[in-house]
KOLTI-110468 format. One line per field, with one value per atom (N, C-alpha, C): atom name; x, y, z. Coordinates in Angstrom, 2 decimals, always signed. Layout:
atom = (CA:...)
xx = (X:...)
yy = (Y:...)
zz = (Z:...)
This chain:
atom = (N:CA:C:N:CA:C:N:CA:C:N:CA:C:N:CA:C:N:CA:C:N:CA:C:N:CA:C:N:CA:C:N:CA:C:N:CA:C:N:CA:C:N:CA:C:N:CA:C:N:CA:C:N:CA:C:N:CA:C:N:CA:C:N:CA:C:N:CA:C:N:CA:C:N:CA:C:N:CA:C:N:CA:C:N:CA:C:N:CA:C:N:CA:C:N:CA:C:N:CA:C:N:CA:C:N:CA:C:N:CA:C:N:CA:C:N:CA:C:N:CA:C:N:CA:C:N:CA:C:N:CA:C:N:CA:C:N:CA:C:N:CA:C:N:CA:C:N:CA:C:N:CA:C:N:CA:C:N:CA:C:N:CA:C:N:CA:C:N:CA:C:N:CA:C:N:CA:C:N:CA:C:N:CA:C:N:CA:C:N:CA:C:N:CA:C:N:CA:C:N:CA:C:N:CA:C:N:CA:C:N:CA:C:N:CA:C:N:CA:C:N:CA:C:N:CA:C:N:CA:C:N:CA:C:N:CA:C:N:CA:C:N:CA:C:N:CA:C:N:CA:C:N:CA:C:N:CA:C:N:CA:C:N:CA:C:N:CA:C:N:CA:C:N:CA:C:N:CA:C:N:CA:C:N:CA:C:N:CA:C:N:CA:C:N:CA:C:N:CA:C:N:CA:C:N:CA:C:N:CA:C:N:CA:C:N:CA:C:N:CA:C:N:CA:C:N:CA:C:N:CA:C:N:CA:C:N:CA:C:N:CA:C:N:CA:C:N:CA:C:N:CA:C:N:CA:C:N:CA:C:N:CA:C:N:CA:C:N:CA:C:N:CA:C:N:CA:C:N:CA:C:N:CA:C:N:CA:C:N:CA:C:N:CA:C:N:CA:C:N:CA:C:N:CA:C:N:CA:C:N:CA:C:N:CA:C:N:CA:C:N:CA:C:N:CA:C:N:CA:C:N:CA:C:N:CA:C:N:CA:C:N:CA:C:N:CA:C:N:CA:C:N:CA:C:N:CA:C:N:CA:C:N:CA:C:N:CA:C:N:CA:C:N:CA:C:N:CA:C:N:CA:C:N:CA:C:N:CA:C:N:CA:C:N:CA:C:N:CA:C:N:CA:C:N:CA:C:N:CA:C:N:CA:C:N:CA:C:N:CA:C:N:CA:C:N:CA:C:N:CA:C:N:CA:C:N:CA:C:N:CA:C:N:CA:C:N:CA:C:N:CA:C:N:CA:C:N:CA:C:N:CA:C:N:CA:C:N:CA:C:N:CA:C:N:CA:C:N:CA:C:N:CA:C:N:CA:C:N:CA:C:N:CA:C:N:CA:C:N:CA:C:N:CA:C:N:CA:C:N:CA:C:N:CA:C:N:CA:C:N:CA:C:N:CA:C:N:CA:C:N:CA:C:N:CA:C:N:CA:C:N:CA:C:N:CA:C:N:CA:C:N:CA:C:N:CA:C:N:CA:C:N:CA:C:N:CA:C:N:CA:C:N:CA:C:N:CA:C:N:CA:C:N:CA:C:N:CA:C:N:CA:C:N:CA:C:N:CA:C:N:CA:C:N:CA:C:N:CA:C:N:CA:C:N:CA:C:N:CA:C:N:CA:C:N:CA:C:N:CA:C:N:CA:C:N:CA:C:N:CA:C:N:CA:C:N:CA:C:N:CA:C:N:CA:C:N:CA:C:N:CA:C:N:CA:C:N:CA:C:N:CA:C:N:CA:C:N:CA:C:N:CA:C:N:CA:C:N:CA:C:N:CA:C)
xx = (+0.65:+0.11:+0.76:+0.96:+1.87:+1.04:+1.68:+1.83:+0.12:-0.14:-1.32:-2.29:-2.58:-3.45:-3.12:-2.23:-2.28:-2.56:-2.59:-2.70:-4.54:-4.81:-6.18:-6.80:-6.58:-6.91:-6.86:-5.61:-5.63:-6.40:-6.48:-7.84:-9.19:-9.23:-10.95:-10.94:-9.98:-10.23:-9.80:-8.94:-9.47:-10.16:-11.47:-12.51:-13.80:-13.60:-14.23:-14.23:-13.11:-12.48:-12.87:-12.94:-13.23:-14.74:-15.33:-17.03:-17.14:-16.78:-17.17:-16.50:-15.11:-14.82:-15.47:-16.01:-16.73:-18.07:-18.33:-20.00:-21.06:-20.66:-21.45:-22.70:-22.76:-24.04:-25.05:-24.79:-25.91:-26.60:-26.51:-27.39:-28.19:-27.97:-28.46:-29.30:-30.27:-31.12:-32.63:-33.78:-34.88:-35.79:-35.16:-35.38:-34.64:-33.19:-32.50:-33.23:-33.85:-34.23:-35.49:-36.51:-37.43:-37.55:-36.59:-36.28:-35.69:-34.81:-34.29:-34.85:-36.19:-36.81:-37.26:-37.74:-38.19:-37.06:-36.19:-34.82:-34.31:-34.32:-33.95:-34.93:-36.06:-36.59:-36.88:-36.79:-36.10:-34.87:-34.32:-32.93:-33.08:-33.40:-33.55:-34.42:-35.36:-36.13:-35.25:-34.28:-33.37:-32.28:-31.91:-30.86:-31.24:-31.54:-32.47:-30.98:-30.18:-28.88:-28.13:-27.77:-26.67:-27.19:-28.69:-29.07:-28.79:-29.51:-29.46:-28.00:-27.13:-25.60:-25.06:-25.47:-24.82:-25.67:-26.80:-27.44:-26.74:-26.55:-26.12:-24.87:-23.97:-22.44:-22.52:-23.38:-23.44:-23.71:-24.80:-25.31:-24.37:-23.48:-22.76:-21.67:-21.14:-19.85:-20.04:-21.57:-21.88:-22.61:-22.57:-22.78:-21.06:-20.29:-19.37:-18.34:-18.55:-17.93:-18.43:-19.50:-20.57:-20.83:-21.22:-21.17:-22.71:-23.05:-24.41:-25.06:-26.39:-27.33:-28.56:-28.07:-28.71:-30.12:-31.26:-32.16:-32.76:-32.17:-32.65:-32.36:-31.39:-30.88:-32.23:-32.57:-33.67:-34.85:-35.33:-36.10:-36.23:-35.24:-34.93:-34.92:-34.80:-34.60:-36.32:-37.29:-38.33:-38.68:-38.53:-39.17:-38.93:-37.16:-36.90:-37.51:-37.39:-37.86:-38.83:-39.96:-40.62:-40.67:-41.61:-41.73:-40.90:-41.18:-40.67:-39.08:-38.92:-37.47:-36.89:-36.90:-36.60:-36.05:-36.88:-36.24:-35.35:-35.47:-34.54:-33.01:-33.01:-31.68:-31.28:-31.97:-31.80:-30.82:-31.52:-31.62:-30.06:-29.95:-28.49:-27.53:-27.64:-26.60:-26.26:-27.24:-26.95:-26.14:-26.75:-26.00:-24.53:-24.35:-22.79:-22.11:-22.70:-21.92:-21.34:-22.39:-22.33:-21.46:-21.36:-20.64:-18.93:-18.80:-17.32:-16.83:-17.68:-17.60:-16.99:-17.79:-17.55:-15.98:-15.63:-14.46:-13.29:-13.63:-12.28:-11.82:-13.03:-12.93:-11.98:-12.80:-12.21:-10.53:-9.89:-8.98:-7.91:-8.51:-7.85:-7.56:-8.62:-8.62:-8.55:-9.00:-9.52:-8.70:-7.37:-5.86:-5.64:-5.56:-5.45:-6.41:-7.47:-8.69:-8.16:-8.16:-8.03:-6.84:-5.87:-4.88:-4.93:-5.46:-5.99:-7.09:-7.99:-9.29:-9.96:-8.75:-9.35:-10.04:-9.26:-9.92:-10.83:-11.78:-13.12:-13.97:-13.49:-14.09:-14.30:-13.86:-14.53:-15.61:-16.37:-17.44:-18.65:-18.04:-19.24:-18.78:-17.74:-17.49:-18.37:-18.40:-18.85:-20.14:-20.85:-22.21:-22.59:-21.40:-21.80:-21.89:-20.53:-20.68:-22.10:-22.75:-23.46:-25.04:-25.34:-26.46:-26.60:-24.98:-25.22:-25.82:-26.80:-27.69:-29.15:-29.70:-30.50:-30.41:-29.09:-28.73:-28.63:-28.17:-27.83:-29.21:-30.42:-31.66:-32.12:-31.87:-32.49:-31.61:-30.52:-29.93:-30.14:-30.25:-30.64:-32.34:-33.44:-34.60:-35.20:-34.41:-34.70:-34.21:-34.35:-34.07:-33.07:-32.99:-32.24:-30.70:-30.20:-29.39:-28.23:-27.80:-27.19:-25.94:-27.34:-26.79:-25.23:-24.72:-22.85:-22.03:-22.59:-21.67:-21.88:-23.21:-23.27:-22.35:-22.05:-21.27:-19.69:-19.52:-17.78:-17.69:-19.22:-18.50:-18.54:-19.43:-19.42:-18.09:-17.53:-16.15:-14.99:-15.38:-14.11:-14.64:-15.21:-15.86:-15.84:-15.87:-15.68:-16.74:-17.78:-19.09:-18.80:-19.09:-18.75:-19.76:-18.44:-19.22:-20.58:-20.84:-22.40:-22.77:-23.22:-23.95:-24.19:-23.19:-23.44:-24.45:-23.56:-24.38:-26.02:-26.18:-27.56:-28.27:-27.74:-28.75:-28.46:-28.08:-28.01:-29.43:-29.14:-30.08:-30.80:-31.42:-32.82:-33.11:-32.24:-32.72:-32.92:-32.78:-32.87:-33.93:-34.40:-35.54:-36.83:-37.44:-38.59:-38.12:-37.30:-37.02:-36.67:-36.10:-35.66:-36.98:-38.20:-39.18:-40.02:-40.15:-40.89:-40.18:-39.05:-38.36:-38.62:-38.44:-38.58:-39.57:-40.65:-42.05:-42.73:-42.27:-42.67:-41.91:-41.04:-40.18:-40.76:-41.89:-42.68:-43.79:-43.96:-44.82:-44.29:-43.50:-42.41:-43.12:-44.65:-44.80:-45.71:-45.49:-46.51:-45.30:-43.85:-43.25:-42.19:-42.61:-41.94:-40.57:-40.65:-39.39:-39.18:-38.39:-37.87:-38.95:-39.29:-40.12:-41.72:-41.79:-43.10:-42.89:-41.88:-41.67:-41.45:-40.33:-40.25:-40.96:-42.62:-43.30:-43.29:-43.90:-43.56:-44.40:-45.48:-46.20:-45.28:-44.22:-43.30:-42.45:-41.97:-40.29:-41.19:-42.29:-42.98:-42.75:-43.33:-43.11:-42.12:-40.96:-39.80:-39.32:-39.22:-38.96:-39.62:-41.27:-41.48:-41.03:-40.72:-39.71:-38.41:-37.85:-36.67:-36.87:-37.76:-37.98:-38.04:-39.24:-39.44:-37.96:-37.39:-35.86:-35.07:-35.31:-34.42:-34.93:-36.31:-36.90:-36.03:-35.66:-34.03:-33.31:-32.89:-31.75:-32.09:-33.01:-33.84:-33.55:-34.63:-35.20:-33.75:-32.92:-31.10:-30.86:-31.04:-30.07:-30.29:-32.00:-32.79:-32.97:-32.46:-32.89:-31.12:-30.28:-28.88:-28.40:-29.50:-29.18:-30.03:-31.06:-31.70:-31.25:-30.30:-29.36:-28.51:-28.66:-27.61:-26.48:-25.78:-24.45:-23.20)
yy = (-1.08:-0.17:+1.21:+2.20:+3.24:+4.13:+5.61:+6.29:+6.82:+7.08:+7.91:+7.47:+6.21:+5.21:+4.97:+5.08:+4.85:+6.31:+7.60:+8.49:+8.93:+8.72:+8.27:+7.09:+6.62:+5.36:+6.43:+6.48:+6.96:+8.37:+9.40:+10.50:+10.03:+8.92:+8.12:+7.95:+6.73:+6.47:+7.38:+8.64:+9.53:+10.41:+10.64:+11.13:+10.35:+9.17:+8.38:+8.28:+8.35:+8.27:+9.67:+10.43:+12.05:+11.60:+11.33:+11.14:+10.29:+9.25:+8.91:+9.38:+9.78:+10.50:+11.42:+12.20:+13.53:+13.18:+11.83:+11.61:+12.55:+12.44:+13.17:+12.74:+11.15:+10.57:+10.96:+11.64:+12.03:+12.98:+13.73:+14.71:+13.73:+12.48:+11.81:+10.81:+11.65:+10.97:+10.94:+10.13:+11.14:+11.68:+11.75:+12.59:+14.01:+14.01:+15.36:+15.90:+15.22:+15.78:+16.39:+15.70:+16.30:+17.60:+17.40:+18.57:+20.05:+19.36:+20.88:+21.06:+20.37:+20.69:+22.47:+22.62:+24.12:+24.94:+24.58:+25.60:+25.44:+24.13:+24.10:+24.50:+24.59:+24.94:+26.10:+27.12:+28.53:+28.73:+28.47:+28.22:+28.33:+27.39:+26.58:+28.08:+28.61:+29.54:+31.21:+31.36:+32.21:+32.09:+31.08:+30.97:+29.23:+29.43:+28.18:+27.28:+28.17:+27.67:+26.72:+28.06:+27.03:+26.15:+25.86:+24.76:+23.48:+23.77:+22.49:+22.12:+22.74:+22.57:+21.78:+22.35:+21.53:+20.62:+20.35:+19.25:+17.54:+18.18:+17.30:+17.16:+17.68:+17.43:+16.76:+17.06:+16.14:+15.00:+14.31:+13.12:+12.65:+13.36:+12.64:+12.03:+12.81:+12.01:+11.33:+11.41:+10.50:+8.43:+8.64:+7.80:+7.33:+8.50:+7.72:+7.35:+7.34:+6.90:+5.64:+5.38:+4.68:+4.62:+5.75:+6.18:+5.97:+5.70:+5.79:+7.53:+6.68:+7.69:+8.16:+7.58:+7.48:+7.82:+6.86:+7.14:+8.41:+8.76:+9.96:+10.97:+11.41:+12.09:+12.15:+10.94:+11.24:+11.40:+11.49:+11.79:+13.50:+13.78:+15.39:+16.15:+15.51:+15.70:+16.25:+15.31:+15.43:+16.76:+16.47:+17.45:+19.24:+19.07:+20.42:+20.95:+20.32:+20.32:+20.07:+19.30:+18.00:+17.19:+16.48:+15.13:+15.16:+15.83:+15.75:+16.40:+17.80:+17.88:+17.49:+17.39:+16.12:+14.94:+14.37:+13.07:+13.46:+14.50:+14.85:+15.08:+15.41:+15.99:+15.16:+13.84:+12.84:+11.52:+11.52:+10.53:+10.95:+12.51:+12.37:+12.41:+13.39:+12.89:+11.94:+10.64:+9.60:+8.33:+8.82:+8.31:+8.79:+10.23:+10.48:+9.98:+9.79:+9.25:+7.70:+7.10:+5.57:+5.43:+6.23:+6.57:+6.55:+7.58:+7.84:+6.50:+6.04:+4.70:+3.64:+3.44:+2.01:+2.84:+3.90:+4.52:+4.19:+4.73:+4.34:+2.78:+2.43:+0.87:+0.21:+0.48:-0.20:+0.89:+1.70:+2.16:+1.72:+1.59:+1.03:-0.55:-1.46:-2.34:-3.71:-3.07:-3.89:-4.85:-4.06:-4.75:-6.02:-5.80:-6.74:-7.68:-7.80:-8.87:-9.76:-8.89:-10.07:-10.31:-10.19:-10.61:-12.11:-11.83:-13.18:-14.27:-13.61:-14.51:-13.87:-13.74:-13.65:-14.61:-15.82:-16.91:-17.41:-17.05:-17.36:-16.03:-14.96:-13.98:-13.90:-14.57:-14.54:-14.83:-15.75:-16.14:-14.82:-14.53:-13.56:-11.94:-11.57:-10.67:-10.77:-11.95:-11.90:-11.74:-12.26:-12.18:-10.64:-9.98:-8.42:-7.99:-8.08:-7.25:-6.91:-8.58:-8.93:-8.38:-8.45:-8.23:-7.41:-6.75:-5.85:-4.96:-4.81:-3.61:-4.02:-5.33:-6.26:-6.64:-6.95:-7.68:-6.35:-5.52:-4.26:-3.19:-3.53:-2.94:-4.01:-5.09:-6.08:-5.98:-5.56:-5.51:-4.16:-3.01:-1.72:-1.83:-2.45:-2.17:-3.50:-4.40:-5.05:-4.87:-4.65:-3.86:-4.70:-5.83:-6.83:-6.79:-6.15:-5.67:-4.66:-4.50:-2.91:-2.01:-1.19:-0.17:+0.17:+0.55:+0.40:-0.60:-1.67:-3.20:-3.59:-2.76:-2.93:-2.17:-0.80:+0.17:-0.29:-1.30:-1.92:-2.97:-4.01:-4.79:-5.02:-3.74:-3.71:-2.91:-2.35:-1.45:-3.04:-3.76:-4.80:-5.87:-5.42:-6.28:-5.46:-5.90:-4.93:-4.78:-4.41:-3.55:-2.04:-2.23:-0.86:+0.49:+1.38:+2.80:+3.26:+3.09:+3.90:+2.91:+1.56:+0.90:+0.99:+0.97:+1.13:+2.57:+3.56:+4.94:+4.98:+3.98:+4.41:+3.52:+2.05:+1.95:+1.76:+2.21:+3.16:+4.27:+5.14:+6.18:+5.66:+4.98:+4.42:+3.46:+2.67:+1.62:+2.08:+3.41:+4.13:+5.09:+4.99:+6.42:+5.55:+4.25:+4.36:+3.82:+3.51:+3.41:+5.10:+5.76:+7.30:+8.01:+8.00:+8.63:+8.02:+6.99:+6.69:+7.37:+6.87:+7.82:+9.44:+9.65:+11.64:+11.77:+11.05:+11.23:+11.58:+10.46:+10.41:+11.28:+11.74:+13.19:+14.00:+14.27:+15.53:+15.24:+14.38:+14.36:+13.50:+14.37:+13.80:+13.37:+14.42:+14.10:+12.91:+12.16:+11.10:+9.96:+10.29:+9.19:+9.19:+7.67:+7.73:+6.82:+5.87:+5.08:+4.58:+4.37:+4.37:+2.83:+1.99:+0.82:+1.20:+2.68:+3.30:+3.75:+3.82:+3.99:+2.60:+1.85:+0.61:-0.60:-0.57:-1.50:-2.89:-3.81:-4.88:-4.90:-4.13:-4.13:-3.31:-2.19:-1.28:-2.41:-3.37:-3.99:-5.08:-5.62:-6.78:-6.58:-4.97:-4.26:-3.95:-3.69:-3.17:-4.72:-5.77:-6.98:-7.51:-7.19:-7.44:-6.67:-5.70:-4.74:-5.51:-5.55:-6.00:-7.63:-8.32:-9.76:-9.51:-8.15:-7.92:-7.67:-6.75:-6.47:-7.72:-8.79:-9.93:-10.76:-10.40:-11.15:-11.07:-9.98:-9.88:-10.55:-10.89:-11.85:-13.10:-13.90:-14.84:-15.54:-14.64:-15.07:-15.28:-14.22:-14.44:-15.93:-16.15:-16.97:-18.67:-18.63:-19.72:-19.93:-19.20:-18.91:-19.67:-19.12:-19.53:-21.09:-21.76:-23.32:-23.72:-23.07:-23.74:-24.02:-23.17:-23.00:-24.36:-25.29:-26.40:-26.20:-26.98:-27.00:-27.14)
zz = (+0.16:+0.08:-0.01:-0.90:-1.31:-0.06:-0.20:+0.84:+0.92:-0.10:-0.67:+0.27:-0.34:+0.48:+2.09:+2.29:+3.91:+4.53:+4.33:+4.53:+4.24:+3.23:+2.81:+4.03:+4.41:+5.14:+6.46:+7.14:+8.44:+8.81:+7.62:+8.02:+7.85:+7.09:+7.03:+9.14:+9.63:+10.93:+11.57:+11.23:+12.29:+12.32:+11.71:+11.48:+11.96:+11.76:+12.88:+14.40:+14.45:+15.68:+16.71:+15.97:+16.45:+16.86:+15.69:+15.62:+16.98:+17.18:+18.58:+19.75:+19.43:+20.76:+21.55:+20.38:+20.90:+21.34:+21.03:+20.78:+19.98:+19.22:+17.98:+17.83:+18.13:+17.80:+18.32:+19.22:+20.63:+19.58:+18.75:+18.03:+17.01:+16.35:+15.21:+15.96:+17.25:+17.75:+17.83:+17.58:+17.42:+18.49:+19.88:+20.58:+20.31:+20.10:+19.54:+18.34:+17.04:+16.52:+16.79:+17.40:+18.07:+18.45:+19.90:+20.38:+19.63:+18.71:+17.63:+16.47:+16.24:+14.87:+14.26:+15.39:+15.14:+15.15:+15.85:+15.87:+14.26:+13.79:+12.58:+11.32:+11.70:+11.33:+10.49:+11.62:+11.60:+10.77:+10.95:+10.17:+8.80:+8.53:+7.21:+6.77:+7.07:+6.40:+6.28:+7.40:+7.38:+6.10:+6.40:+5.37:+4.56:+3.42:+2.67:+2.57:+1.35:+1.09:+1.95:+2.73:+3.97:+4.43:+4.93:+5.58:+4.44:+3.18:+2.43:+2.26:+1.30:+1.97:+2.97:+4.11:+5.38:+5.49:+4.94:+5.76:+4.73:+3.34:+1.99:+2.80:+3.33:+3.34:+4.49:+5.77:+6.99:+6.48:+5.18:+4.58:+4.49:+3.38:+2.76:+3.35:+4.29:+5.11:+6.02:+6.39:+7.18:+6.29:+5.22:+4.65:+4.02:+3.19:+2.75:+4.11:+5.13:+6.57:+6.95:+6.84:+7.36:+8.83:+9.13:+10.13:+10.67:+12.04:+12.17:+11.94:+11.91:+11.70:+10.70:+9.77:+8.32:+8.27:+9.23:+9.33:+10.31:+11.16:+11.62:+10.75:+9.88:+8.84:+7.75:+7.33:+6.28:+6.85:+8.27:+9.18:+8.94:+9.30:+9.57:+8.14:+7.13:+6.10:+5.49:+5.97:+5.96:+6.70:+7.84:+9.16:+8.98:+7.93:+7.73:+6.08:+5.31:+4.00:+3.74:+4.00:+3.19:+2.98:+2.09:+1.72:+0.54:-0.40:-2.13:-2.11:-1.45:-1.58:-0.59:+0.54:+1.30:+0.89:-0.01:-0.45:-1.78:-2.07:-3.24:-3.05:-1.48:-0.74:-0.47:+0.15:+1.00:+0.27:-0.92:-1.97:-2.62:-2.72:-3.72:-3.36:-1.70:-0.66:-0.53:-0.23:+0.08:-0.88:-1.90:-3.51:-3.52:-3.24:-3.53:-2.26:-1.23:+0.05:-0.02:-0.87:-1.15:-2.03:-3.16:-4.35:-3.79:-3.07:-2.07:-1.15:-0.99:-0.01:-0.98:-1.99:-2.95:-3.82:-4.42:-4.74:-3.47:-1.98:-1.39:-1.32:-1.13:-0.88:-1.98:-3.58:-4.48:-4.44:-3.90:-4.42:-3.30:-2.13:-1.34:-0.98:-0.93:-0.60:-1.83:-3.15:-3.57:-4.70:-5.19:-5.76:-4.40:-3.36:-1.88:-1.96:-1.95:-2.24:-3.32:-4.37:-5.82:-5.66:-5.27:-5.34:-4.08:-2.84:-2.63:-2.72:-3.48:-3.67:-5.00:-6.11:-6.89:-7.75:-7.96:-8.67:-7.87:-6.81:-6.38:-6.58:-7.12:-6.95:-8.42:-9.39:-10.82:-11.32:-10.72:-11.20:-11.16:-9.53:-8.78:-10.04:-10.37:-11.54:-12.40:-13.05:-14.32:-13.85:-13.17:-12.90:-12.39:-12.21:-11.72:-13.08:-13.73:-15.17:-16.10:-16.01:-16.76:-16.54:-15.16:-14.80:-13.18:-12.81:-11.83:-11.50:-12.50:-11.99:-11.18:-11.77:-11.20:-9.84:-9.51:-8.08:-7.16:-8.47:-7.02:-6.32:-7.70:-7.29:-5.99:-6.43:-4.99:-3.94:-4.02:-2.64:-2.03:-3.20:-2.31:-2.02:-2.44:-2.13:-1.27:-0.78:+0.33:+1.30:+2.24:+3.58:+4.64:+3.96:+4.74:+4.76:+3.94:+3.78:+4.15:+5.06:+5.57:+4.36:+4.47:+3.62:+3.24:+4.14:+4.33:+3.80:+3.96:+3.85:+2.04:+1.64:+0.59:-0.87:-0.03:-0.48:-0.53:+0.09:+0.70:-0.19:+0.15:-0.71:-2.08:-2.68:-3.98:-4.58:-3.64:-4.28:-4.25:-3.83:-3.90:-4.97:-5.47:-7.27:-8.15:-9.65:-10.87:-11.34:-10.36:-10.78:-11.20:-12.63:-13.21:-12.31:-12.03:-11.29:-11.58:-12.89:-13.76:-13.26:-12.78:-13.04:-11.26:-10.61:-8.95:-8.77:-9.61:-9.29:-9.35:-10.61:-11.26:-9.96:-9.90:-8.89:-7.86:-7.14:-5.87:-5.88:-6.56:-7.09:-7.08:-8.11:-8.18:-7.12:-6.64:-5.56:-3.84:-3.64:-2.77:-2.14:-3.67:-3.45:-2.54:-3.17:-2.17:-0.98:-0.32:+1.34:+1.69:+1.09:+1.36:+1.47:+0.70:+0.55:+1.81:+2.31:+3.42:+4.70:+4.57:+5.92:+5.98:+4.84:+4.44:+5.08:+4.19:+4.52:+5.88:+6.37:+7.73:+9.03:+8.43:+9.05:+8.92:+7.72:+7.54:+8.59:+9.18:+10.46:+12.14:+11.72:+13.19:+14.65:+14.95:+15.99:+16.31:+15.68:+15.62:+15.35:+15.27:+15.12:+16.75:+17.52:+18.75:+18.46:+17.59:+17.51:+15.86:+15.53:+14.06:+13.30:+14.64:+14.43:+13.58:+14.02:+13.49:+11.92:+11.54:+10.02:+9.25:+9.86:+9.18:+9.57:+9.52:+9.73:+8.68:+9.88:+8.61:+7.32:+7.20:+5.60:+4.79:+5.67:+4.79:+4.20:+5.16:+4.63:+3.76:+4.13:+2.96:+1.20:+1.51:-0.14:-0.54:-0.10:-0.43:-0.95:+0.08:-1.01:-1.98:-1.82:-3.11:-4.02:-4.09:-5.33:-5.83:-4.67:-4.37:-5.63:-5.33:-6.24:-7.74:-8.05:-9.58:-9.71:-9.16:-9.88:-10.18:-9.41:-9.83:-11.19:-11.46:-12.80:-13.81:-14.42:-15.48:-15.24:-14.71:-14.06:-14.03:-13.44:-12.98:-14.44:-15.45:-16.78:-17.69:-17.47:-18.05:-18.23:-16.41:-16.33:-16.81:-16.51:-17.32:-19.03:-19.66:-21.18:-21.08:-20.90:-21.00:-20.50:-19.33:-19.24:-20.37:-21.24:-21.99:-23.78:-23.54:-25.00:-24.79:-26.26:-26.27:-26.34:-25.61:-25.00:-26.68)
């Protein structure tokens, strides 16, 4: 690993360490959001551009560094900006942050992983190059898979960057809207479980299965071809 990669890795580790050392996570809680909602709304009314820029920067850093608090930030987007604009800002920021995490992982770790497990990953890489968008949409839509883990794992593969960006942008819109829209009615939210109900999670799972249909069809079609 060269000096640039080491410095980049140390910078990321230091930022994450400061986040936990300063206990900044205390600001990314539902209680904190409810307490400060009016102050945030008043600041947004007086400084629209600065509020949007600051919110998106925080969301990008949170996602890029795989820090906790994404759900609270999505709720905050709805509470401050409303359902539509909040979804736009949150989805764009999350996509940018996820892309940065993807690129950093690919830049820092991919060569090392391929040297050790290249032959074992070859089949997976071929699948991702051919049908990566369908698989990524499934992973983004079905909330069983941690968002940050998908960013990191995808960076270790040969999934094209444009496919990752498109799949992430499209795939997180439904879930993003659900949380942002809930944030617009923050007073009735007492727990994150109130947002991610079994019915909502089931709907996302169904959407994810629909995203996999083209990949499944392609697989079946290949098997039917004569050798």
